[in-house]
C-alpha positions as CSV (number, residue, x, y, z in Angstrom):
1,X,-44.8,-128.8,-163.1
2,X,-46.9,-128.9,-166.2
3,X,-45.8,-130.7,-169.4
4,X,-46.6,-129.1,-172.5
5,X,-48.6,-131.0,-175.0
6,X,-48.9,-131.0,-178.7
7,X,-52.0,-132.2,-180.6
8,X,-50.7,-133.6,-184.1
9,X,-52.7,-135.0,-187.1
10,X,-55.1,-132.5,-187.1
11,X,-57.6,-132.6,-190.0
12,X,-60.7,-130.5,-188.7
13,X,-60.9,-126.8,-187.5
14,X,-63.1,-127.9,-184.8
15,X,-60.6,-130.1,-183.2
16,X,-58.0,-127.6,-183.3
17,X,-60.4,-125.1,-181.6
18,X,-61.0,-127.8,-178.8
19,X,-57.4,-128.5,-178.3
20,X,-56.5,-124.7,-178.1
21,X,-59.1,-124.2,-175.5
22,X,-58.2,-126.9,-173.3
23,X,-54.5,-125.9,-172.9
24,X,-52.5,-127.5,-175.9
25,X,-49.3,-125.5,-176.4
26,X,-48.7,-126.6,-180.2
27,X,-50.7,-128.3,-182.7
28,X,-49.6,-130.0,-185.8
29,X,-50.9,-130.6,-189.4
30,X,-49.2,-133.4,-191.5
31,X,-47.9,-132.7,-195.1
32,X,-46.0,-136.0,-195.3
33,X,-48.5,-138.3,-196.5
34,X,-50.9,-140.8,-194.9
35,X,-54.7,-140.3,-194.2
36,X,-54.2,-137.1,-192.1
37,X,-52.4,-135.1,-194.8
38,X,-53.6,-131.9,-195.4
39,X,-53.2,-129.2,-198.2
40,X,-52.0,-125.6,-197.3
41,X,-55.6,-124.4,-197.7
42,X,-57.0,-126.9,-195.4
43,X,-54.1,-126.2,-193.0
44,X,-54.8,-122.4,-193.1
45,X,-58.5,-123.2,-191.8
46,X,-57.1,-125.3,-188.9
47,X,-54.4,-122.4,-188.1
48,X,-57.3,-119.8,-188.2
49,X,-59.2,-122.0,-185.5
50,X,-56.3,-122.3,-183.3
51,X,-56.7,-119.2,-181.5
52,X,-53.2,-118.0,-181.6
53,X,-51.7,-121.5,-180.5
54,X,-48.7,-122.2,-182.7
55,X,-49.2,-124.7,-185.5
56,X,-46.4,-126.7,-186.8
57,X,-46.3,-128.5,-190.3
58,X,-45.0,-132.0,-190.2
59,X,-42.7,-132.7,-193.2
60,X,-40.8,-135.6,-194.7
61,X,-38.6,-135.4,-197.9
62,X,-39.2,-131.8,-198.5
63,X,-37.0,-129.1,-199.6
64,X,-36.2,-126.1,-197.8
65,X,-38.2,-124.2,-200.6
66,X,-41.2,-126.4,-200.4
67,X,-41.3,-126.2,-196.5
68,X,-41.2,-122.4,-196.9
69,X,-43.7,-122.2,-199.4
70,X,-46.1,-124.5,-197.5
71,X,-45.6,-122.6,-194.3
72,X,-46.2,-119.2,-195.9
73,X,-49.4,-120.3,-197.4
74,X,-50.8,-122.1,-194.4
75,X,-49.3,-119.7,-191.9
76,X,-47.6,-122.1,-189.9
77,X,-45.4,-121.4,-186.9
78,X,-42.9,-123.9,-187.4
79,X,-41.7,-127.1,-189.1
80,X,-41.3,-130.7,-187.6
81,X,-38.6,-132.4,-189.7
82,X,-38.9,-136.2,-190.2
83,X,-37.0,-136.3,-193.4
84,X,-33.1,-136.4,-193.7
85,X,-32.7,-132.9,-192.6
86,X,-29.3,-131.2,-192.0
87,X,-28.2,-128.6,-189.7
88,X,-28.1,-126.1,-192.7
89,X,-31.7,-126.8,-193.4
90,X,-32.7,-126.2,-189.9
91,X,-30.7,-123.1,-189.5
92,X,-32.3,-121.6,-192.9
93,X,-35.9,-122.4,-191.6
94,X,-35.0,-120.6,-188.3
95,X,-33.6,-117.7,-190.1
96,X,-37.0,-117.5,-191.8
97,X,-38.7,-117.3,-188.4
98,X,-39.9,-120.8,-188.2
99,X,-39.6,-122.9,-185.0
100,X,-37.8,-126.0,-185.8
101,X,-38.4,-129.6,-184.3
102,X,-35.9,-132.3,-185.2
103,X,-36.9,-135.9,-184.8
104,X,-34.6,-138.5,-183.1
105,X,-35.4,-142.1,-183.7
106,X,-35.4,-144.3,-180.6
107,X,-33.4,-146.6,-180.2
108,X,-31.7,-146.2,-183.5
109,X,-30.1,-142.9,-183.3
110,X,-27.1,-143.1,-180.8
111,X,-25.4,-140.5,-178.7
112,X,-23.6,-138.6,-181.6
113,X,-26.6,-138.4,-183.8
114,X,-28.7,-137.0,-180.8
115,X,-26.0,-134.2,-180.2
116,X,-26.0,-133.5,-184.0
117,X,-29.8,-133.3,-183.8
118,X,-29.8,-130.9,-181.2
119,X,-28.1,-128.4,-183.1
120,X,-30.3,-125.7,-184.7
121,X,-33.4,-127.3,-182.8
122,X,-35.9,-125.6,-180.8
123,X,-36.9,-129.2,-179.7
124,X,-35.9,-132.8,-180.1
125,X,-38.8,-135.1,-180.6
126,X,-38.1,-138.7,-179.6
127,X,-40.0,-140.9,-181.7
128,X,-40.1,-144.8,-182.2
129,X,-38.2,-146.1,-185.3
130,X,-40.6,-148.0,-187.6
131,X,-39.1,-150.7,-189.6
132,X,-39.3,-150.2,-193.2
133,X,-40.7,-146.7,-192.7
134,X,-37.6,-144.4,-191.6
135,X,-39.4,-141.3,-192.6
136,X,-42.8,-142.2,-191.0
137,X,-44.5,-139.1,-189.6
138,X,-46.2,-140.4,-186.6
139,X,-50.0,-141.4,-186.1
140,X,-49.4,-145.0,-186.5
141,X,-49.9,-145.9,-182.7
142,X,-46.6,-147.6,-182.2
143,X,-45.3,-147.1,-178.7
144,X,-41.9,-146.0,-178.1
145,X,-39.6,-147.9,-175.8
146,X,-39.6,-145.7,-172.7
147,X,-36.3,-147.1,-171.3
148,X,-34.7,-146.1,-174.4
149,X,-36.4,-142.8,-174.7
150,X,-35.1,-142.1,-171.0
151,X,-31.6,-142.9,-172.0
152,X,-31.8,-140.7,-175.0
153,X,-33.3,-137.8,-173.1
154,X,-30.2,-138.1,-170.6
155,X,-27.8,-138.1,-173.7
156,X,-29.1,-134.9,-175.1
157,X,-27.4,-131.5,-173.9
158,X,-29.4,-130.3,-170.8
159,X,-30.5,-127.1,-172.3
160,X,-32.3,-128.6,-175.2
161,X,-36.0,-128.9,-174.8
162,X,-37.1,-132.7,-175.6
163,X,-40.5,-133.9,-176.6
164,X,-41.8,-137.4,-176.3
165,X,-44.1,-139.1,-179.0
166,X,-45.0,-142.7,-179.9
167,X,-48.2,-144.5,-179.1
168,X,-49.0,-142.2,-176.2
169,X,-52.6,-142.3,-174.8
170,X,-54.4,-140.9,-171.8
171,X,-54.0,-144.4,-170.3
172,X,-50.3,-144.5,-170.7
173,X,-49.4,-140.9,-170.3
174,X,-48.7,-140.2,-166.8
175,X,-46.2,-143.2,-166.5
176,X,-44.3,-142.3,-169.6
177,X,-43.8,-138.7,-168.3
178,X,-42.7,-139.9,-164.9
179,X,-39.9,-142.2,-166.4
180,X,-38.9,-140.1,-169.2
181,X,-39.3,-136.5,-168.1
182,X,-39.9,-134.6,-171.5
183,X,-40.7,-131.1,-171.7
184,X,-43.7,-131.8,-174.2
185,X,-45.7,-134.9,-175.1
186,X,-47.0,-135.1,-178.6
187,X,-50.1,-137.3,-179.5
188,X,-52.2,-138.0,-182.8
189,X,-53.8,-141.4,-182.8
190,X,-53.9,-141.9,-179.1
191,X,-56.8,-139.2,-178.8
192,X,-58.7,-140.4,-181.9
193,X,-62.1,-141.9,-182.4
194,X,-61.3,-142.7,-186.0
195,X,-58.2,-141.7,-188.2
196,X,-57.8,-138.0,-188.3
197,X,-60.9,-137.3,-186.2
198,X,-60.2,-136.5,-182.4
199,X,-62.2,-137.9,-179.7
200,X,-63.1,-134.9,-177.3
201,X,-63.2,-136.6,-174.1
202,X,-59.9,-138.5,-174.9
203,X,-58.4,-135.1,-176.1
204,X,-59.3,-133.2,-173.1
205,X,-58.2,-136.2,-170.7
206,X,-54.8,-136.1,-172.2
207,X,-54.3,-132.4,-171.9
208,X,-55.5,-132.6,-168.3
209,X,-53.0,-135.4,-167.4
210,X,-49.9,-133.5,-169.1
211,X,-51.1,-130.4,-167.2
212,X,-51.0,-132.2,-163.9
213,X,-48.0,-134.4,-164.5
214,X,-44.9,-134.8,-162.4
215,X,-41.8,-135.6,-164.5
216,X,-38.9,-137.7,-163.2
217,X,-36.2,-135.5,-161.5
């Protein structure tokens, strides 16, 4: 069974169009700082090139009002919350029609936190915790600890969709899927030729591997 894939950290409309045409189920644009951060106007160009594939904004310490304003201006389909978001924040965003992803830090977030994060979430994204950067929004190429990610996946409620991110590449993807069994895999720097610039061959190969993957039972 195919595993869905999200191509994140997009900075160019051409990369969004390529990802969409080769089967990406979600795309991501960063608003939480770093070399891949985009403005709402730039993000709207990426959304326009996505061919109807939903585009999520990656947010850090933003208020609900800021997220809704950016989402409206950029025509985003959803929000990936890396900041200290509450269930109420997620609920308000979903009430406005946004898809909401909540991020779990592995292995820092224990069973109780994982259950809390699953509330009012369309997907829980498992990411590595970066020392000194509690709100880091990905793209660092830091590999997630796969055994810890598998354990976290098993601790989440079974009806919750689970994503896997953190240092994934075309070379490591198949093994990560087999071990963890995610519903979706999320990549940024692992398919780049330079920061923010996707390498077409690596991007296409990543999507092919996800499509043909066989997750653990």
